[in-house]
LOLODREN-953985 format. One line per 3 residues: number of its first residue (from 1); for each residue x, y, z of C-alpha. Coordinates in steps of 0.001 Angstrom, whole numbers. Example, Ala and Ser with C-alpha at 12.3 -4.5 7.8 and 13.67 -1.06 7.14 Angstrom:
1> 12300,-4500,7800 | 13670,-1060,7140
***
This chain:
1> 5763,38390,-6122 | 7956,41056,-7650 | 9731,43641,-5529
4> 7978,47058,-5496 | 11121,48617,-6975 | 10970,46271,-9985
7> 7304,47083,-10550 | 7797,50830,-10309 | 10845,50854,-12578
10> 9133,48605,-15140 | 6314,51130,-15482 | 8765,54050,-15342
13> 10832,52653,-18223 | 7909,51479,-20354 | 5917,54684,-20018
16> 8779,57136,-20475 | 9555,58356,-16953 | 13129,57082,-16440
19> 15543,55291,-18776 | 19114,53992,-18418 | 21474,56630,-19819
22> 23340,55854,-23082 | 21742,52433,-23119 | 22905,51582,-26655
25> 26532,51799,-25501 | 26050,49910,-22262 | 24727,52028,-19425
28> 27057,53291,-16694 | 25752,53025,-13134 | 24896,56327,-11517
31> 23492,58069,-14610 | 19874,58159,-15787 | 17809,59841,-18489
34> 14410,61325,-17716 | 12015,60464,-20533 | 9193,62776,-21697
37> 6902,62079,-18739 | 9744,61900,-16212 | 11156,65270,-17241
40> 7700,66841,-16909 | 7125,65247,-13510 | 10542,66370,-12280
43> 9837,69972,-13352 | 6518,69802,-11529 | 8245,68608,-8330
46> 10773,71440,-8667 | 7988,73955,-9196 | 6164,72774,-6064
49> 9471,73327,-4240 | 9663,76823,-5762 | 6105,77562,-4667
52> 7181,76971,-1059 | 10587,78664,-1056 | 10064,81488,-3545
55> 6342,82274,-3408 | 5682,81483,269 | 9059,82281,1832
58> 10031,85130,-506 | 13574,83913,-1289 | 14965,84634,-4731
61> 16533,81991,-6958 | 20000,82291,-8442 | 21880,80077,-10908
64> 25618,79437,-10704 | 28049,77427,-12896 | 28374,73697,-12302
67> 32174,74004,-12706 | 34087,75796,-9951 | 37720,76764,-9505
70> 39821,74815,-7042 | 39952,77686,-4503 | 36206,77357,-3862
73> 36509,73729,-2827 | 39722,74232,-896 | 37834,76778,1209
76> 34757,74561,1592 | 36881,71599,2669 | 35838,69368,-229
79> 39347,69020,-1671 | 40686,67692,1613 | 37710,66031,3286
82> 35111,65023,681 | 35971,61342,471 | 34433,57936,1069
85> 36220,54864,2362 | 36810,52502,-550 | 38105,48971,-962
88> 38617,46626,-3893 | 37407,43040,-3920 | 40505,40835,-4388
91> 38421,38333,-6372 | 36288,40260,-8900 | 38332,43503,-8656
94> 35152,45568,-8158 | 35621,48832,-6218 | 33211,49074,-3296
97> 32158,51380,-442 | 33635,49715,2644 | 31056,51248,4997
100> 28178,50067,2776 | 29424,46463,2924 | 29415,46643,6717
103> 26010,48417,6922 | 24413,45713,4758 | 25319,43272,7531
106> 23615,45151,10359 | 26311,47583,11554 | 24830,51060,12060
109> 26850,54262,11737 | 29520,52548,9634 | 30324,55835,7884
112> 31906,57117,11101 | 34239,54109,11515 | 37958,54380,10800
115> 39621,52621,7866 | 41317,50211,10247 | 38053,49197,11923
118> 36284,48784,8574 | 39150,46643,7269 | 38780,44283,10217
121> 34985,44105,9912 | 34863,43301,6173 | 37507,40557,6420
124> 34911,37773,6792 | 32055,39423,4845 | 31021,38491,1279
127> 31599,40820,-1666 | 28232,42331,-2763 | 29222,41824,-6402
130> 30682,38305,-6602 | 29751,36768,-3240 | 33288,35668,-2355
133> 34568,36384,1161 | 36467,39675,1022 | 39448,38566,3104
136> 42544,40784,3320 | 41987,44080,1485 | 42994,47680,2075
139> 40489,50432,2922 | 41433,53904,1698 | 39915,57324,1040
142> 38576,58208,-2417 | 37692,61843,-3180 | 34235,62001,-4740
145> 34666,65162,-6808 | 35028,65016,-10586 | 38216,66929,-11416
148> 38677,68870,-14649 | 40877,71597,-16130 | 39798,75097,-17111
151> 41209,76502,-20328 | 43986,75219,-22607 | 47244,73919,-21263
154> 45683,72711,-17998 | 46520,76020,-16348 | 43728,75949,-13778
157> 42234,73036,-11882 | 38475,72931,-11560 | 35845,70590,-10198
160> 32270,69732,-11075 | 30385,71018,-8073 | 29439,68372,-5479
163> 26611,70602,-4172 | 24836,73777,-5241 | 25432,75614,-1952
166> 28915,76995,-2596 | 27762,79324,-5389 | 25384,81003,-2945
169> 28178,81438,-395 | 30609,82946,-2909 | 27860,85389,-3998
172> 27228,86410,-381 | 28366,90046,-680 | 26233,90697,-3768
175> 23226,88940,-2238 | 23616,91051,899 | 23443,94233,-1206
178> 20483,92823,-3173 | 18618,92318,125 | 19508,95898,1188
181> 22029,94830,3850 | 19311,93421,6136 | 19146,90133,8021
184> 17590,87619,7727 | 17719,86893,4010 | 18032,83808,1859
187> 18750,82563,-1633 | 17813,79314,-3332 | 19203,77305,-6207
190> 18084,74247,-8159 | 20591,72518,-10392 | 22901,69651,-11179
193> 25575,68411,-8799 | 28134,65658,-9319 | 29691,63031,-7075
196> 31907,60274,-8390 | 30242,57560,-6302 | 32342,54431,-5832
199> 29717,51775,-6536 | 26196,53178,-7023 | 23810,50227,-7004
202> 20588,51909,-5843 | 19093,53290,-9043 | 17686,56793,-8584
205> 18645,56827,-4900 | 22395,57128,-5538 | 23503,58922,-8709
208> 26750,60375,-9956 | 24896,63271,-11594 | 21851,64461,-9690
211> 19617,67467,-9069 | 19610,69379,-5807 | 17364,72105,-4491
214> 19013,74062,-1708 | 18174,77128,330 | 20790,79069,2285
217> 19147,81304,4874 | 21417,83846,6583 | 20357,84788,10113
220> 21697,86747,13068 | 23534,84251,15317 | 21744,85588,18416
223> 18295,85935,16834 | 17010,82550,15725 | 13332,83242,16293
226> 11709,82801,12884 | 9487,85825,12101 | 6743,83549,10692
229> 7106,80702,13194 | 3395,80947,14028 | 2663,79391,10630
232> 4080,76038,11772 | 4114,76360,15570 | 1262,73826,16002
235> 2312,71630,13072 | 2993,68055,14218 | 5911,66040,12836
238> 7267,62566,13737 | 10697,63221,15276 | 13302,60504,15846
241> 15755,62143,18234 | 19232,60747,18824 | 18070,59742,22307
244> 15247,57633,20851 | 17698,56079,18400 | 20055,55088,21204
247> 17248,53244,23021 | 15689,51763,19885 | 12359,53569,20272
250> 10074,54806,17477 | 9624,58485,16516 | 7462,60730,18695
253> 5038,63215,17159 | 5537,66747,18467 | 4385,70205,17529
256> 7186,72485,16479 | 6417,74791,19412 | 6885,71955,21886
259> 9967,70632,20082 | 11724,73986,20454 | 10519,74669,24009
262> 11716,71228,25152 | 15096,71638,23484 | 14501,68718,21101
265> 15113,71000,18094 | 17816,73643,18479 | 15839,76712,17420
268> 12771,78028,15611 | 14498,78225,12224 | 15389,74535,12176
271> 11912,73596,13458 | 10231,75838,10884 | 11982,74148,7964
274> 11346,70679,9368 | 7621,71444,9295 | 7768,73159,5908
277> 9625,70161,4488 | 7011,67773,5883 | 4222,69777,4254
280> 6124,70019,965 | 6857,66277,792 | 3241,65355,1527
283> 2139,67844,-1145 | 4189,66105,-3852 | 2817,62684,-2893
286> 4999,61218,-141 | 2952,58963,2139 | 2927,60729,5560
289> 2812,57313,7272 | 6197,56529,5705 | 7874,59824,6592
292> 9967,60710,9634 | 12638,63236,10668 | 15768,61686,12138
295> 18206,63754,14180 | 21893,63220,13490 | 23714,61341,16225
298> 26435,63350,18038 | 29236,61371,16327 | 27474,61725,12963
301> 26797,65463,13019 | 29444,67736,11540 | 31539,69385,14251
304> 30439,72865,13206 | 26681,72102,12991 | 24448,73194,15866
307> 21675,70780,14873 | 20899,68562,11884 | 17833,66526,10867
310> 17195,64283,7878 | 13782,63796,6315 | 13693,60040,5770
313> 11122,58187,3684 | 10471,54457,3795 | 10992,52542,549
316> 9937,48953,1 | 13318,48189,-1563 | 15754,50502,215
319> 14302,50902,3695 | 14575,54363,5270 | 16112,56750,2721
322> 17348,60266,3437 | 15897,62688,891 | 16267,66058,2680
325> 18820,67410,5144 | 18057,70418,7384 | 20980,71879,9305
328> 22039,74887,11344 | 25584,75175,9932 | 26515,78175,12163
331> 29077,80479,10472 | 31355,77658,9269 | 30898,78210,5524
334> 31187,82000,5550 | 34179,81938,7888 | 35956,79378,5676
337> 35458,81472,2532 | 36405,84653,4373 | 39677,83123,5574
340> 40615,81717,2163 | 39542,84651,-17 | 40289,87548,2315
343> 36839,88985,1486 | 34361,90255,4029 | 31467,87978,4921
346> 29974,90119,7660 | 26842,92242,7970 | 26710,95606,9702
349> 23907,95477,12263 | 23039,98936,13676 | 22185,99387,17347
352> 18843,100930,18268 | 20829,103725,19930 | 24471,104635,19416
355> 26811,103616,22247 | 29986,105139,23635 | 32831,102672,23899
358> 36584,102503,24403 | 38241,100952,21361 | 41818,99955,20771
361> 43251,101102,17467 | 46457,99832,15864 | 48636,102644,14566
364> 51346,101243,12243 | 54839,102757,12219 | 54922,103419,8477
367> 58553,104545,8671 | 59479,100946,9511 | 56567,99135,7858
370> 57196,100714,4430 | 60811,99595,3962 | 60103,96152,5435
373> 57050,95220,3356 | 57495,97619,399 | 54574,97377,-2045
376> 52380,95523,425 | 52856,98020,3256 | 49637,100011,2675
379> 47502,96876,2286 | 49025,95467,5486 | 48379,98719,7357
382> 44737,98738,6184 | 44299,95127,7262 | 45845,95892,10660
385> 43170,98509,11268 | 40545,95736,11282 | 42622,93146,13164
388> 42852,92179,16828 | 46429,92231,18140 | 47933,89486,20269
391> 50670,89836,22908 | 53462,89238,20354 | 51971,90964,17335
394> 49141,90774,14841 | 48426,88399,11940 | 46699,89785,8857
397> 45717,88270,5501 | 46699,90168,2365 | 46031,88749,-1108
400> 45450,85317,405 | 48776,85373,2305 | 48982,85389,6098
403> 51501,87941,7360 | 52657,88291,10979 | 53529,91851,12033
406> 55593,92042,15262 | 54340,94278,18065 | 57346,96655,17772
409> 56120,97801,14336 | 52989,99487,15659 | 51423,101228,18637
412> 48047,100628,20230 | 45952,103651,21096 | 42805,103529,23171
415> 40112,105985,22112 | 36551,106678,23135 | 34254,106633,20157
418> 30598,106434,19221 | 29634,102944,18101 | 26526,102827,15910
421> 26481,99077,15350 | 28574,95974,14954 | 29817,93702,12202
424> 28517,90174,12647 | 29037,87024,10611 | 25642,85380,9996
427> 24780,81792,10732 | 23418,79648,7904 | 20274,77519,8030
430> 20365,75030,5141 | 17493,72837,3920 | 18957,70648,1134
433> 16690,68497,-1070 | 17621,65582,-3327 | 15207,65970,-6237
436> 15939,62577,-7856 | 15398,60730,-4581 | 12160,62628,-4099
439> 11154,61596,-7626 | 11718,57907,-6959 | 9904,57958,-3625
442> 6930,59785,-5166 | 6703,57142,-7922 | 6954,54279,-5424
445> 4394,55727,-3020 | 2032,56541,-5900 | 2175,53050,-7421
448> -814,50787,-6784 | -2347,47623,-8223 | -5910,46352,-8080
451> -8208,43891,-9828 | -10884,45587,-11922 | -13274,43374,-13931
454> -10847,40435,-13728 | -8034,42605,-15086 | -4966,43977,-13309
457> -5134,47751,-13076 | -1826,49558,-12489 | -2142,53155,-11403
460> 125,55976,-10306 | -1841,58040,-7796 | 210,61175,-8397
463> -1158,64455,-7003 | -2448,66735,-9802 | 321,69248,-9035
466> 2951,66615,-9844 | 1275,64499,-12556 | 2879,65105,-15981
469> -472,65058,-17816 | -3345,66690,-15955 | -6266,65520,-18090
472> -6820,63152,-20998 | -9437,63900,-23654 | -11086,61000,-25508
475> -13533,61025,-28400 | -15660,57890,-28021 | -15287,57408,-31765
478> -12879,59038,-34161 | -15692,60208,-36449 | -19037,61994,-36622
481> -17454,65192,-35306 | -16628,63726,-31877 | -12922,64034,-32630
484> -13354,67695,-33596 | -15052,68491,-30284 | -12382,66567,-28325
487> -9527,68383,-30073 | -11179,71746,-29387 | -11419,70855,-25667
490> -7726,69861,-25683 | -6735,73162,-27317 | -8868,75214,-24921
493> -7317,73535,-21878 | -3846,74134,-23318 | -4621,77824,-23614
496> -5457,77787,-19893 | -2036,76297,-19079 | -3335,72751,-18503
499> -1309,69898,-20017 | -3998,67850,-21774 | -3428,64765,-23913
502> -5737,63881,-26798 | -6067,60101,-27280 | -8295,58339,-29837
505> -6381,55053,-30076 | -8055,51793,-29011 | -11043,50884,-26870
508> -12081,53453,-24275 | -11261,51093,-21385 | -7738,50577,-22694
511> -7273,54333,-22982 | -8331,54751,-19353 | -5759,52124,-18295
514> -2966,53883,-20191 | -3728,57177,-18513 | -4089,55551,-15072
517> -619,54038,-15478 | 1030,57411,-16145 | -845,59101,-13307
520> -3270,61317,-15246 | -5782,62371,-12561 | -8763,63190,-14819
523> -10188,62094,-18177 | -12885,63666,-20338 | -14895,61606,-22811
526> -16804,63105,-25727 | -19660,60815,-26823 | -22789,61022,-28986
529> -24756,62616,-26125 | -22312,65517,-26300 | -23710,66469,-29701
532> -27234,66384,-28328 | -26954,68127,-24946 | -23471,69762,-24883
535> -22291,67684,-21917 | -19221,65492,-21479 | -18186,62790,-19022
538> -15340,63568,-16624 | -13706,60637,-14805 | -11678,60612,-11602
541> -8568,58389,-11696 | -8548,57295,-8052 | -12226,56469,-7514
544> -13005,55776,-11208 | -16254,57710,-10621 | -17750,59571,-13584
547> -19888,62717,-13742 | -21436,64564,-16674 | -20818,68291,-16803
550> -21734,71011,-19315 | -19210,71375,-22112 | -18843,75086,-21398
553> -17795,74429,-17799 | -14904,72096,-18699 | -12067,74693,-18515
556> -13156,76097,-15139 | -13854,72678,-13617 | -10566,71168,-14762
559> -8539,74196,-13597 | -10223,74016,-10172 | -9624,70275,-9840
562> -5956,70605,-10810 | -5424,73574,-8481 | -7082,71718,-5611
565> -9711,74383,-4992 | -12354,71791,-5895 | -12448,68033,-5254
568> -14114,65453,-7445 | -16440,64717,-4529 | -17588,68355,-4675
571> -18294,67897,-8379 | -20334,64740,-7923 | -22295,66001,-4898
***
């Protein structure tokens, strides 16, 4: 019996969902093309995501370049830290992920192991490519970013972005003004990201060019009660905490209210987006019985993250696959960009009532500061006004340069003043979605086989919101005016925004099978009775039930079925 992955990808390739990229020149691993139906399905998945984050949550979408200057990724840490541990097989010379070799042989958390430990562990393991025992081989870091140059003469170094988030962070000041200087606020982005994976061998699960959908939600660090938490407070989700992982126990279903109250999830914002993500994934067709949320282990979680959970979906080929990450990243990203750029990444939060307070103010001795720092003296003095002095002096950043000003070049005056508010640096809540992984999982979970009249029926049970074609329209015969009626129905549905496909090729049963295989949820057949009584047959993909409805009701019925405001059972009742 074929592996589920092989079955899904066979249908995906044959029916125009996913193809190997540049196949005529020999495809390169980690790149795919979405065919006509795949591109439509992917847009539908993205639009479901937008319906949650833009329509429901009220966050606006922005679009940033996929190429960024080096400074961005120096600040974010990608230039220094964004690397995987790589080795090269001494036999076939294939480059491989050292931690993946170890994980494939039952070692969990291999990504956190040092190069030395990985080197020792892979010594007696077989190469995944050629099967020979690896033996003595070095393990070293490989930066995953694609490097490029900007402009002629290689004057500026740039990188293809490894994530969409950084564009939102660098636009922080403008987004803050757009949202009228009020917290909380958020921005979302869907687009391409790039990672030069060492040895991608997992199809759509691990790509070198992939689509991400990310939301960056900026919140007050001391106010992490989500204003709409009631929406998901009683929503139950299977949670696999790090404690359950340590003892080898299965996930436990908890409401989000209980998860926060018991300290299982750090705060209401993280819990809210765990529940929202669960609802979103089920909406696009993920099997809820194959969905869990796994908490990062303490040695796995980034040092700056307060809490982090992965939405993991079970695949028949790949096991549990991470497709969404939800993290409270604290102020790490904004602080990093503030330090590197010298720009402000704070929000002024007014107090309910003004307060009287003693403040210390640095008063520079410009008579000494001017001659010492010359053209930079005024900028240094301005920066000192916002700085906190130490016992020996004060360090300020001017034009990206850190400058230490000794204590004998200024005085400190203590003054009583009225304080109307405070500058705070927001914390960031980040739900990050891998669209391509979601696409594969949806296809796998939708795929089904069954025997119908001694014939194998392959069907993709895609939800109407995701299916590329919503309804097929068949004339029983391509004559006697049946084709004219069918084409008019197709045109009318198109005018209502419904993607309808006219098909008059082959026997009616074969046409049904074609549409079942691409996931079309409904089919309308125009027959000779249509000319007599102005009715048509509408068929449901999943049950294969058929009902006759008046021709004039077709647009309203189809729109209701696709929108989910009516079920086929309602129609046949």
